[in-house]
Backbone as CSV, one residue per row, in Angstrom:
resi,resn,N_x,N_y,N_z,CA_x,CA_y,CA_z,C_x,C_y,C_z
1,MET,0.825,-1.191,0.000,0.000,0.000,0.000,0.875,1.264,0.000
2,LYS,1.926,1.289,0.819,2.809,2.442,0.879,3.463,2.690,-0.475
3,PHE,3.787,1.606,-1.180,4.405,1.721,-2.493,3.462,2.437,-3.460
4,TYR,2.176,2.090,-3.447,1.199,2.715,-4.345,1.002,4.193,-4.016
5,ILE,1.018,4.523,-2.752,0.907,5.926,-2.340,2.124,6.698,-2.828
6,PHE,3.311,6.099,-2.677,4.545,6.743,-3.140,4.500,6.983,-4.649
7,ILE,4.082,5.973,-5.414,3.999,6.094,-6.878,2.987,7.174,-7.249
8,THR,1.835,7.198,-6.619,0.804,8.206,-6.900,1.322,9.601,-6.596
9,LEU,1.977,9.784,-5.451,2.539,11.090,-5.106,3.630,11.493,-6.088
10,SER,4.436,10.539,-6.528,5.488,10.832,-7.509,4.885,11.360,-8.800
11,PHE,3.817,10.729,-9.284,3.162,11.193,-10.506,2.555,12.579,-10.318
12,LEU,1.969,12.834,-9.159,1.396,14.154,-8.889,2.473,15.226,-8.870
13,ILE,3.598,14.931,-8.264,4.694,15.908,-8.207,5.218,16.190,-9.609
14,ILE,5.392,15.163,-10.406,5.860,15.350,-11.784,4.835,16.126,-12.592
15,ALA,3.558,15.785,-12.449,2.501,16.446,-13.219,2.350,17.907,-12.829
16,CYS,2.625,18.252,-11.584,2.450,19.624,-11.118,3.706,20.466,-11.247
17,LYS,4.779,19.891,-11.753,6.039,20.617,-11.882,5.855,21.830,-12.799
18,LYS,6.305,22.967,-12.358,6.238,24.174,-13.169,7.255,24.098,-14.293
19,ASP,6.890,24.646,-15.456,7.812,24.696,-16.579,8.986,25.617,-16.273
20,ASN,8.688,26.764,-15.697,9.678,27.795,-15.459,10.194,27.682,-14.029
21,THR,11.209,26.867,-13.833,11.670,26.578,-12.480,12.445,27.717,-11.835
22,ASP,13.071,28.597,-12.628,13.845,29.680,-12.009,13.065,30.986,-11.896
23,GLY,11.851,31.030,-12.411,11.006,32.213,-12.284,11.340,33.353,-13.232
24,SER,12.317,33.172,-14.099,12.687,34.272,-14.992,11.817,34.275,-16.251
25,LYS,11.615,35.457,-16.772,10.870,35.593,-18.019,11.659,34.985,-19.175
26,LYS,12.963,35.120,-19.105,13.833,34.554,-20.140,13.620,33.048,-20.261
27,THR,13.573,32.363,-19.129,13.355,30.920,-19.146,11.959,30.590,-19.652
28,ALA,10.948,31.291,-19.149,9.570,31.033,-19.586,9.419,31.257,-21.092
29,LEU,10.030,32.308,-21.593,9.915,32.645,-23.009,10.564,31.587,-23.891
30,SER,11.687,31.052,-23.461,12.451,30.142,-24.318,12.044,28.676,-24.192
31,GLN,11.098,28.352,-23.336,10.721,26.951,-23.147,9.566,26.490,-24.033
32,HIS,8.891,27.409,-24.710,7.696,27.042,-25.464,7.608,27.847,-26.749
33,GLY,6.736,27.402,-27.632,6.374,28.205,-28.789,5.271,29.167,-28.388
34,TRP,5.189,30.306,-29.091,4.215,31.349,-28.775,3.479,31.753,-30.039
35,ILE,2.164,31.933,-29.934,1.335,32.362,-31.060,0.896,33.801,-30.810
36,LEU,1.099,34.655,-31.800,0.697,36.054,-31.699,-0.819,36.128,-31.823
37,LYS,-1.507,36.522,-30.774,-2.972,36.520,-30.740,-3.583,37.885,-31.013
38,SER,-2.876,38.952,-30.674,-3.473,40.273,-30.831,-2.409,41.315,-31.134
39,ILE,-2.740,42.206,-32.080,-1.942,43.402,-32.346,-2.930,44.563,-32.403
40,ALA,-3.113,45.227,-31.284,-4.011,46.386,-31.223,-3.183,47.633,-31.506
41,ILE,-3.661,48.479,-32.406,-2.891,49.657,-32.819,-3.726,50.916,-32.639
42,ASP,-3.084,51.963,-32.090,-3.763,53.230,-31.836,-2.846,54.379,-32.259
43,PRO,-3.251,55.263,-33.153,-4.561,55.264,-33.814,-4.665,54.110,-34.814
44,PRO,-5.900,53.734,-35.163,-6.087,52.669,-36.147,-5.382,52.990,-37.464
45,TYR,-5.007,51.938,-38.175,-4.229,52.049,-39.406,-4.808,51.085,-40.440
46,ASP,-4.903,51.520,-41.692,-5.428,50.665,-42.761,-4.386,49.621,-43.141
47,TYR,-4.326,48.563,-42.370,-3.309,47.526,-42.528,-3.468,46.742,-43.831
48,ASN,-4.696,46.424,-44.195,-4.917,45.571,-45.368,-5.284,46.336,-46.640
49,GLY,-5.234,47.654,-46.595,-5.443,48.455,-47.792,-6.868,48.494,-48.314
50,ASP,-7.856,48.241,-47.460,-9.253,48.243,-47.908,-9.955,49.580,-47.691
51,GLY,-9.208,50.601,-47.257,-9.790,51.916,-47.031,-10.377,52.105,-45.643
52,VAL,-10.343,51.065,-44.809,-10.880,51.128,-43.447,-9.721,51.009,-42.471
53,ALA,-9.642,51.960,-41.553,-8.589,51.920,-40.541,-8.869,50.781,-39.563
54,ASP,-7.859,49.966,-39.301,-8.005,48.782,-38.459,-7.384,49.019,-37.086
55,ALA,-8.137,48.708,-36.021,-7.631,48.837,-34.659,-7.036,47.523,-34.162
56,GLU,-7.438,46.398,-34.746,-6.927,45.072,-34.381,-6.384,44.403,-35.643
57,ILE,-5.074,44.376,-35.753,-4.413,43.887,-36.964,-4.647,42.398,-37.184
58,MET,-4.638,41.595,-36.143,-4.819,40.149,-36.324,-6.194,39.815,-36.893
59,ALA,-7.182,40.649,-36.642,-8.531,40.395,-37.161,-8.582,40.502,-38.684
60,VAL,-7.692,41.286,-39.269,-7.691,41.456,-40.728,-6.468,40.814,-41.384
61,SER,-5.660,40.119,-40.587,-4.497,39.420,-41.131,-4.953,38.147,-41.827
62,PRO,-4.229,37.728,-42.851,-4.594,36.479,-43.514,-4.520,35.297,-42.547
63,GLU,-5.351,34.302,-42.775,-5.382,33.091,-41.947,-3.988,32.483,-41.796
64,CYS,-3.218,32.542,-42.868,-1.887,31.926,-42.855,-0.926,32.612,-41.889
65,GLU,-1.233,33.811,-41.422,-0.373,34.511,-40.464,-0.857,34.336,-39.030
66,ARG,-2.107,33.918,-38.857,-2.691,33.854,-37.521,-2.319,32.614,-36.721
67,ASP,-1.744,31.607,-37.373,-1.373,30.405,-36.628,0.139,30.218,-36.529
68,ASN,0.901,31.222,-36.934,2.359,31.121,-36.868,2.820,30.955,-35.419
69,ILE,3.842,30.131,-35.242,4.399,29.888,-33.911,5.804,30.484,-33.868
70,TYR,6.064,31.273,-32.838,7.367,31.908,-32.654,8.095,31.201,-31.522
71,PHE,9.337,30.807,-31.790,10.173,30.153,-30.796,11.321,31.098,-30.447
72,PHE,11.364,31.523,-29.191,12.413,32.402,-28.690,13.523,31.497,-28.156
73,LYS,14.513,31.258,-28.975,15.567,30.290,-28.668,16.535,30.842,-27.621
74,THR,17.188,29.931,-26.905,18.138,30.351,-25.871,19.350,31.057,-26.464
75,ASP,19.618,30.863,-27.764,20.736,31.567,-28.410,20.341,32.967,-28.884
76,LYS,19.141,33.427,-28.463,18.601,34.760,-28.766,18.065,34.899,-30.194
77,ASN,17.949,33.802,-30.930,17.313,33.828,-32.239,15.822,33.569,-32.080
78,ILE,15.047,34.110,-33.006,13.617,33.816,-33.058,13.385,32.975,-34.302
79,GLN,12.840,31.793,-34.093,12.501,30.880,-35.187,10.995,30.964,-35.380
80,MET,10.549,31.156,-36.613,9.117,31.221,-36.894,8.702,29.979,-37.662
81,ASP,7.618,29.352,-37.216,7.070,28.159,-37.855,5.705,28.535,-38.428
82,ASN,5.497,28.266,-39.711,4.222,28.584,-40.361,3.068,27.726,-39.866
83,ASN,3.344,26.728,-39.055,2.341,25.861,-38.448,1.509,25.169,-39.515
84,ASN,0.197,25.247,-39.433,-0.664,24.472,-40.332,-0.909,25.119,-41.689
85,THR,-0.737,26.422,-41.793,-1.035,27.097,-43.060,0.136,27.961,-43.495
86,LYS,0.358,27.982,-44.793,1.376,28.836,-45.390,0.660,29.841,-46.288
87,CYS,1.210,31.043,-46.386,0.619,32.048,-47.267,0.867,31.689,-48.741
88,LEU,2.044,31.181,-49.012,2.399,30.742,-50.364,2.905,29.308,-50.281
89,SER,2.636,28.528,-51.297,3.092,27.137,-51.281,4.613,27.044,-51.228
90,THR,5.294,28.100,-51.647,6.755,28.115,-51.638,7.346,28.570,-50.301
91,ASP,6.502,29.017,-49.364,6.993,29.443,-48.053,7.655,28.278,-47.331
92,LEU,8.746,28.579,-46.644,9.381,27.573,-45.804,8.478,27.270,-44.615
93,THR,8.566,26.073,-44.090,7.799,25.740,-42.891,8.364,26.486,-41.691
94,GLU,9.688,26.482,-41.571,10.355,27.198,-40.485,11.445,28.080,-41.066
95,TYR,11.639,29.222,-40.436,12.742,30.074,-40.864,13.159,31.023,-39.750
96,PHE,14.359,31.581,-39.917,14.896,32.556,-38.980,14.081,33.837,-39.112
97,TRP,13.506,34.307,-38.006,12.659,35.497,-38.015,13.414,36.730,-37.544
98,GLY,14.276,36.555,-36.538,14.993,37.703,-36.002,15.721,37.364,-34.719
99,LYS,15.970,38.382,-33.911,16.697,38.250,-32.642,15.839,38.807,-31.507
100,TRP,16.134,38.369,-30.297,15.423,38.888,-29.133,16.392,39.033,-27.961
101,SER,16.016,39.895,-27.018,16.769,40.034,-25.770,15.891,40.772,-24.758
102,PHE,16.220,40.613,-23.501,15.562,41.350,-22.422,16.503,42.424,-21.904
103,ASN,15.931,43.473,-21.323,16.763,44.403,-20.567,17.113,43.735,-19.227
104,ALA,17.908,44.390,-18.406,18.441,43.776,-17.183,17.350,43.292,-16.222
105,ASP,16.260,44.053,-16.068,15.229,43.648,-15.108,14.034,42.949,-15.776
106,GLU,14.189,42.566,-17.032,13.193,41.805,-17.801,11.833,42.509,-17.877
107,THR,11.850,43.835,-17.974,10.609,44.590,-18.150,10.400,45.000,-19.604
108,GLU,11.450,44.878,-20.416,11.354,45.180,-21.843,11.929,44.038,-22.656
109,LEU,11.198,43.675,-23.696,11.630,42.647,-24.630,11.973,43.338,-25.939
110,LYS,13.216,43.211,-26.356,13.655,43.808,-27.618,13.567,42.737,-28.701
111,MET,12.860,43.062,-29.782,12.752,42.151,-30.919,13.268,42.876,-32.151
112,THR,14.150,42.210,-32.884,14.752,42.794,-34.075,14.450,41.895,-35.264
113,GLN,13.960,42.489,-36.346,13.723,41.760,-37.578,14.020,42.677,-38.742
114,THR,14.320,42.104,-39.888,14.649,42.910,-41.055,13.487,43.775,-41.502
115,ASN,12.271,43.256,-41.459,11.096,44.017,-41.870,9.957,43.705,-40.917
116,PHE,9.935,44.344,-39.772,8.960,44.087,-38.712,7.763,45.018,-38.881
117,VAL,6.630,44.496,-39.293,5.386,45.256,-39.453,5.632,46.567,-40.195
118,GLY,6.314,46.512,-41.310,6.535,47.698,-42.129,7.676,48.585,-41.673
119,ILE,8.364,48.216,-40.609,9.495,48.991,-40.118,10.752,48.287,-40.608
120,LYS,11.496,48.901,-41.506,12.630,48.226,-42.121,13.910,48.415,-41.313
121,ASN,14.628,47.310,-41.119,15.940,47.305,-40.469,15.956,48.029,-39.125
122,THR,15.095,47.633,-38.231,15.047,48.277,-36.928,14.600,47.281,-35.864
123,SER,14.539,47.735,-34.648,14.106,46.924,-33.510,12.941,47.610,-32.832
124,VAL,12.182,46.826,-32.092,11.156,47.408,-31.234,11.440,46.962,-29.806
125,ASN,11.277,47.888,-28.878,11.400,47.587,-27.456,10.000,47.512,-26.881
126,ILE,9.584,46.316,-26.542,8.233,46.063,-26.049,8.248,46.147,-24.528
127,ARG,7.518,47.140,-24.004,7.404,47.285,-22.544,6.356,46.284,-22.073
128,LEU,6.780,45.309,-21.298,5.879,44.242,-20.872,4.929,44.740,-19.793
129,THR,3.641,44.542,-20.019,2.625,44.941,-19.053,2.055,43.739,-18.307
130,GLU,2.241,42.549,-18.886,1.810,41.306,-18.245,2.694,40.186,-18.773
131,PHE,3.090,39.290,-17.892,3.896,38.149,-18.313,3.640,36.981,-17.373
132,THR,3.133,35.876,-17.921,2.946,34.646,-17.164,3.593,33.515,-17.955
133,ASP,3.548,32.311,-17.405,4.064,31.160,-18.140,3.201,30.850,-19.369
134,TYR,2.011,31.456,-19.481,1.058,31.100,-20.533,0.752,32.212,-21.527
135,SER,1.087,33.445,-21.201,0.864,34.553,-22.136,1.704,35.751,-21.710
136,PHE,1.909,36.643,-22.677,2.524,37.919,-22.318,1.971,39.009,-23.227
137,THR,1.903,40.206,-22.650,1.378,41.372,-23.335,2.346,42.529,-23.125
138,GLY,2.493,43.340,-24.150,3.368,44.488,-24.034,3.016,45.562,-25.052
139,THR,3.588,46.739,-24.873,3.322,47.858,-25.773,4.626,48.430,-26.315
140,TYR,4.528,49.008,-27.492,5.638,49.748,-28.072,5.079,50.828,-28.977
141,ARG,5.909,51.811,-29.273,5.526,52.933,-30.128,6.442,52.950,-31.342
142,PHE,5.881,53.362,-32.487,6.677,53.414,-33.709,6.012,54.316,-34.739
143,ASN,6.737,54.572,-35.812,6.243,55.312,-36.968,6.450,54.433,-38.202
144,PHE,5.434,54.329,-39.056,5.606,53.632,-40.328,6.497,54.473,-41.230
145,LEU,7.265,53.817,-42.087,8.128,54.535,-43.029,7.320,55.442,-43.954
146,ASN,6.120,54.977,-44.350,5.301,55.773,-45.270,4.435,56.809,-44.556
147,ASN,4.550,56.902,-43.238,3.770,57.870,-42.466,4.585,58.290,-41.236
148,PRO,5.709,58.969,-41.435,6.619,59.259,-40.321,6.102,60.278,-39.308
149,LEU,5.049,61.012,-39.622,4.554,62.047,-38.705,3.590,61.509,-37.659
150,THR,3.080,60.293,-37.857,2.140,59.710,-36.907,2.846,58.667,-36.063
151,THR,2.728,58.799,-34.753,3.283,57.796,-33.844,2.161,56.862,-33.428
152,TYR,2.412,55.582,-33.605,1.429,54.545,-33.276,1.830,53.849,-31.994
153,THR,0.851,53.580,-31.150,1.063,52.770,-29.959,0.440,51.410,-30.239
154,THR,1.246,50.385,-30.075,0.806,49.036,-30.389,0.871,48.180,-29.133
155,THR,-0.194,47.420,-28.896,-0.240,46.469,-27.796,-0.342,45.081,-28.392
156,ILE,0.628,44.242,-28.076,0.637,42.886,-28.628,0.449,41.872,-27.514
157,THR,-0.176,40.755,-27.862,-0.354,39.659,-26.920,0.032,38.354,-27.601
158,TYR,0.906,37.620,-26.946,1.281,36.266,-27.382,0.725,35.283,-26.374
159,GLN,0.304,34.109,-26.868,-0.119,33.031,-25.982,0.745,31.805,-26.221
160,LYS,0.977,31.079,-25.163,1.760,29.852,-25.254,1.064,28.895,-26.226
161,GLN,1.863,28.251,-27.055,1.329,27.279,-27.995,0.652,26.151,-27.226
162,PRO,-0.589,25.815,-27.625,-1.291,24.719,-26.905,-0.618,23.374,-27.099
C-alpha cells in the first residue's frame, strides 16, 4: 500500500512541476512556442489596404499569419514556424525570423527583424505589461516609413502554444 501511495505522489509531483523553475521571463519565453494573438494599434491604421482603418491587426491578417508559432531560442534567435497554413506554397515551414533580448530587469523585450510590421531594419522595445508562463502582453511605439509624422502605440499579446 505504501508503495502505491509513493507512486501516486510521484506522478502528482511530476505532473504539477512548473515549466519555469527559475522564475525568470527569459526561461519562460524560451521553453515554449508562442502564437501572436493580438496586435491592437492606436490610432487605427489601414493595414490591409481596404480603405478602413483597423484597430486590431490580427482580425484582418490572412489566416496563414494567424497560426504562426514563434520560438524564442536560448541563443537569442527567433525561429518562426508557419504551423498548419502557409501564405504561399513556396513558403518555408520554419525560418529565422529575427533576434530577441531582455533588458536587465526583464521589463522590456527587444525584438529585431529585417522588416517588422513595415518597419525596415530596426528593432522594437516592447514594454511588458503582463507576463505569465502562458501569455505575455506588451506595448511599443513606432512610426511607419510611409507615415513618419504619426506615432502609433501598439499592444501585442502572445499566448503559449497549446
